[in-house]
Every structure is written in C-alpha cells, then in structure tokens.
VORO-707115 format. One record per residue (C-alpha): chain; y, z, x. Coordinates in steps of 0.001 Angstrom, whole numbers. Each point is the difference from the previous one (the first is absolute). Layout:
<A,<Y,Z,X>>
...
END
This chain:
<A,<-127683,23438,25592>>
<A,<3566,-1153,-558>>
<A,<2797,2153,1434>>
<A,<3318,686,-1700>>
<A,<2005,-2396,2160>>
<A,<-2380,-2868,-684>>
<A,<-91,843,-3698>>
<A,<3793,-115,-265>>
<A,<135,-3217,1987>>
<A,<-2525,-1600,-2336>>
<A,<1795,1225,-3134>>
<A,<2986,2389,-99>>
<A,<-788,1105,-3561>>
<A,<-1330,3511,-580>>
<A,<-1816,588,-3282>>
<A,<815,3407,-1497>>
<A,<-2654,709,-2616>>
<A,<1421,3024,-1782>>
<A,<-2221,1066,-2878>>
<A,<-3049,-1927,1216>>
<A,<-3306,1392,-1264>>
<A,<-3061,11,2276>>
<A,<-1998,-2117,-2438>>
<A,<2557,-2802,451>>
<A,<637,467,3711>>
<A,<-2372,-2708,1189>>
<A,<977,-2674,-2500>>
<A,<3763,525,337>>
<A,<-177,50,3790>>
<A,<-2171,-3100,-5>>
<A,<2619,-1919,-1963>>
<A,<2686,1079,2466>>
<A,<-2110,-802,3071>>
<A,<-723,-3452,-1408>>
<A,<3761,-519,-474>>
<A,<577,820,3658>>
<A,<970,3676,-52>>
<A,<-1059,1948,3085>>
<A,<1500,3445,-626>>
<A,<-1018,2141,-2978>>
<A,<1404,3417,-873>>
<A,<-1346,2338,-2667>>
<A,<2522,2763,-819>>
<A,<-1534,3457,-104>>
<A,<1434,664,-3452>>
<A,<-2448,-2575,-1378>>
<A,<-3269,1019,-1722>>
<A,<-2582,1043,2628>>
<A,<1875,-1903,2722>>
<A,<-2344,909,2841>>
<A,<-2912,-1544,-1884>>
<A,<1995,-3230,-354>>
<A,<925,23,3680>>
<A,<-3637,484,964>>
<A,<-1095,-2900,-2197>>
<A,<2719,-2362,1232>>
<A,<-453,853,3668>>
<A,<-3773,-434,-313>>
<A,<348,-3418,-1601>>
<A,<3069,-1383,1724>>
<A,<671,2183,3025>>
<A,<-806,-2853,2369>>
<A,<2553,-2284,-1648>>
<A,<2792,2409,-924>>
<A,<1708,3213,1020>>
<A,<-697,2504,-2773>>
<A,<1652,3352,-493>>
<A,<1906,2397,-2195>>
<A,<3513,392,-1308>>
<A,<1921,3074,-1112>>
<A,<-1611,2006,2812>>
<A,<1996,3221,78>>
<A,<-2106,2550,1886>>
<A,<-2036,285,3170>>
<A,<-3247,796,-1815>>
<A,<297,-3234,-1978>>
<A,<300,-1981,3225>>
<A,<-3433,1168,1094>>
<A,<-1415,-616,-3476>>
<A,<1210,-3604,111>>
<A,<-1520,-470,3448>>
<A,<-3319,1432,-1226>>
<A,<92,-2495,-2896>>
<A,<313,-2896,2430>>
<A,<3753,-520,-260>>
<A,<1986,-1111,3026>>
<A,<3489,-39,-1489>>
<A,<2119,3040,-896>>
<A,<3064,-837,-2087>>
<A,<2509,2597,-1177>>
<A,<3200,-93,-2048>>
<A,<1568,2452,2470>>
<A,<130,701,3730>>
<A,<-2173,3062,572>>
<A,<-533,563,3749>>
<A,<-3177,2028,-570>>
<A,<-1565,-2841,-1997>>
<A,<1023,-2454,2703>>
<A,<-1503,2042,2795>>
<A,<-3225,508,-1961>>
<A,<-294,-3741,-605>>
<A,<670,-800,3654>>
<A,<-2587,2541,1184>>
<A,<-2617,-1705,-2173>>
<A,<969,-3474,1188>>
<A,<1348,-1050,-3388>>
<A,<3006,-2196,-750>>
<A,<2859,2154,-1303>>
<A,<2635,-1605,-2222>>
<A,<2624,2571,-1037>>
<A,<2821,-551,-2440>>
<A,<3422,22,1670>>
<A,<3584,-680,-1018>>
<A,<2132,1040,2974>>
<A,<127,-722,3754>>
<A,<-799,3661,654>>
<A,<-3208,-188,-2028>>
<A,<-894,-3383,1474>>
<A,<327,1045,3639>>
<A,<-1757,3315,-602>>
<A,<-2920,-1818,-1639>>
<A,<-279,-2436,2889>>
<A,<-82,2862,2511>>
<A,<-2951,1497,-1869>>
<A,<-1835,-3325,-27>>
<A,<732,-1799,-3264>>
<A,<-1637,-3423,-201>>
<A,<2311,-1252,-2754>>
<A,<3290,1327,-1351>>
<A,<-17,-168,-3769>>
<A,<3500,-467,-1411>>
<A,<-374,1698,-3357>>
<A,<1224,-370,-2624>>
<A,<1198,-3465,913>>
<A,<2136,-76,-3141>>
<A,<2262,2465,1793>>
<A,<47,-1949,3266>>
<A,<1451,-3510,-296>>
<A,<-952,-2596,2620>>
<A,<3312,593,1786>>
<A,<-962,3638,596>>
<A,<-3370,-990,1405>>
<A,<1663,-2578,2252>>
<A,<2293,2707,1355>>
<A,<-2979,2263,639>>
<A,<-1942,-2806,1639>>
<A,<2870,-515,2447>>
<A,<-391,3485,1489>>
<A,<-3774,476,-178>>
<A,<-2353,-1067,2817>>
<A,<-819,-3699,-310>>
<A,<-3727,604,-498>>
<A,<558,2278,-3012>>
<A,<-1823,-1163,-3126>>
<A,<1981,379,-3220>>
<A,<-1233,-198,-3586>>
<A,<2053,-45,-3203>>
<A,<-1600,1819,-2917>>
<A,<1257,514,-3534>>
<A,<1087,-2621,-2492>>
<A,<-1293,-2895,2106>>
<A,<-621,-3225,-1922>>
<A,<-659,-3599,1063>>
<A,<3629,-955,-571>>
<A,<1646,2792,2007>>
<A,<-2033,74,3216>>
<A,<1805,-2679,2003>>
<A,<3268,1925,560>>
<A,<-2040,2919,1341>>
<A,<-2015,-2334,2217>>
<A,<3195,-1551,1347>>
<A,<1305,3505,728>>
<A,<-2984,709,2230>>
<A,<-2637,1422,-2309>>
<A,<-3580,-584,1186>>
<A,<-1947,1038,-3078>>
<A,<283,705,-3709>>
<A,<-1685,2660,-2092>>
<A,<-809,-1297,-3467>>
<A,<-466,2364,-2904>>
<A,<202,-696,-3722>>
<A,<1126,-3594,523>>
<A,<-3486,-613,1389>>
<A,<-2260,2604,-1563>>
<A,<-251,2354,-2925>>
<A,<-3266,1467,-1289>>
<A,<262,-1979,-3232>>
<A,<537,-3385,1675>>
<A,<-2962,-2356,-320>>
<A,<-1620,-1435,3113>>
<A,<1421,-3410,-910>>
<A,<3475,1502,-294>>
<A,<-348,1767,3359>>
<A,<-1186,-3227,1611>>
<A,<2942,-1912,-1453>>
<A,<2481,2593,1219>>
<A,<-1617,120,3429>>
<A,<220,-3762,428>>
<A,<3653,18,-1088>>
<A,<826,2493,2734>>
<A,<-1997,-1925,2600>>
<A,<1733,-3235,-980>>
<A,<3417,1648,296>>
<A,<-793,1284,3485>>
<A,<-1175,-3395,1216>>
<A,<3240,-1572,-1183>>
<A,<2257,2196,2110>>
<A,<-2095,819,3065>>
END
C-alpha cells in the first residue's frame, strides 16, 4: 500500500473529484490512475461520497492514497475512515478534526493561510499544509511562509491551479497541487478527464 510521501513523490498532483457520483467512481479513478495520479480526494459535499470512497479505495487503495475533502467535523473523520479513506482534507484548520484524524492514523491536510494556522496545524500533526485558496496566496507569499516553516513541511497549493500556473508555486517551494474543476467536473467525459490529466502530468514533468 502506497503511503502519502511516496504518492507525492511519484506525482504531486491531487485529484479533487467534487460532484463525483458513486456509479462513476471506478471509471473516473481508473482514468486518473492510468495517467499517473496517486492521490484522490472525494469532497464530502458530493453525492453519496462515502460510497465513492469505498469503491475507489477497494479498487485502487494499493496504488493510491484515497480520502475525503471538505471534512468539517469529527464524526465525518470516523465515517471516512470506516469507508476506507486514509486522507482527511479540510478547507479550514479545525484542531478537533486534526486530532481525530491523527488518533485514527489518517493523513490530515488542513487549509491554512497564516503562519499562526500553519504552526498550530503542524503541532497537532498535519501531514500536509493546504494553502487555500491559492488565488489569494501568490507564490511570493508561499515562499515567505516556506522560509519560516520546518524544512520537512509538505505544502500544497489548492484553488485555481492550472497547468500553466503551477511552476511559480513549485519554484516558491510548493510540494503538491490540488486540482479541482480544471481536472474534473461531473459532466466531463472520460476522454476529457484523461486529456486534462495528461496535460497536468506533462506540465509537472517539464518543471520538476
């Protein structure tokens, strides 16, 4: 079973499948796995998200780290774990959610914007700091944050990420990128998703 560090090293792209339906979970994830993605997130405001997480983790849990996004409460952390998820992603920095994830041995990725939030999240045990929304945090801001954070800290930029705007964030010290509507929407065809996935992978290979 791949761990989060190995998954990010293999491919720093995180697929955020907001709106995914369980009936499409296997086929969409398969396209992404084939393109090289190794981290898949299903936001909890999607239709029957736990069913999708269960399906994806059952099919691809050995190849990818699968989990949930928009995790806002402690009870949802346990629900994600019961569904087979190993990744807890939030738009905010909720200490109770972080502690619950850590107690269950899950990877916690809270949304942060300030040094105070970042250091507090690390003290609780965050695996990845999610700079969100990235549209509000230019690469220069992330570079400044990187300069004061512990060297081992893993940073991800999420929000508005496209193939043509990743490199400045990478140069600023970003380790991963969360991809939303530029990669997936429920009405995208599998061919369209595959095309978008390969465009992101190509962009990463060109600047790594």
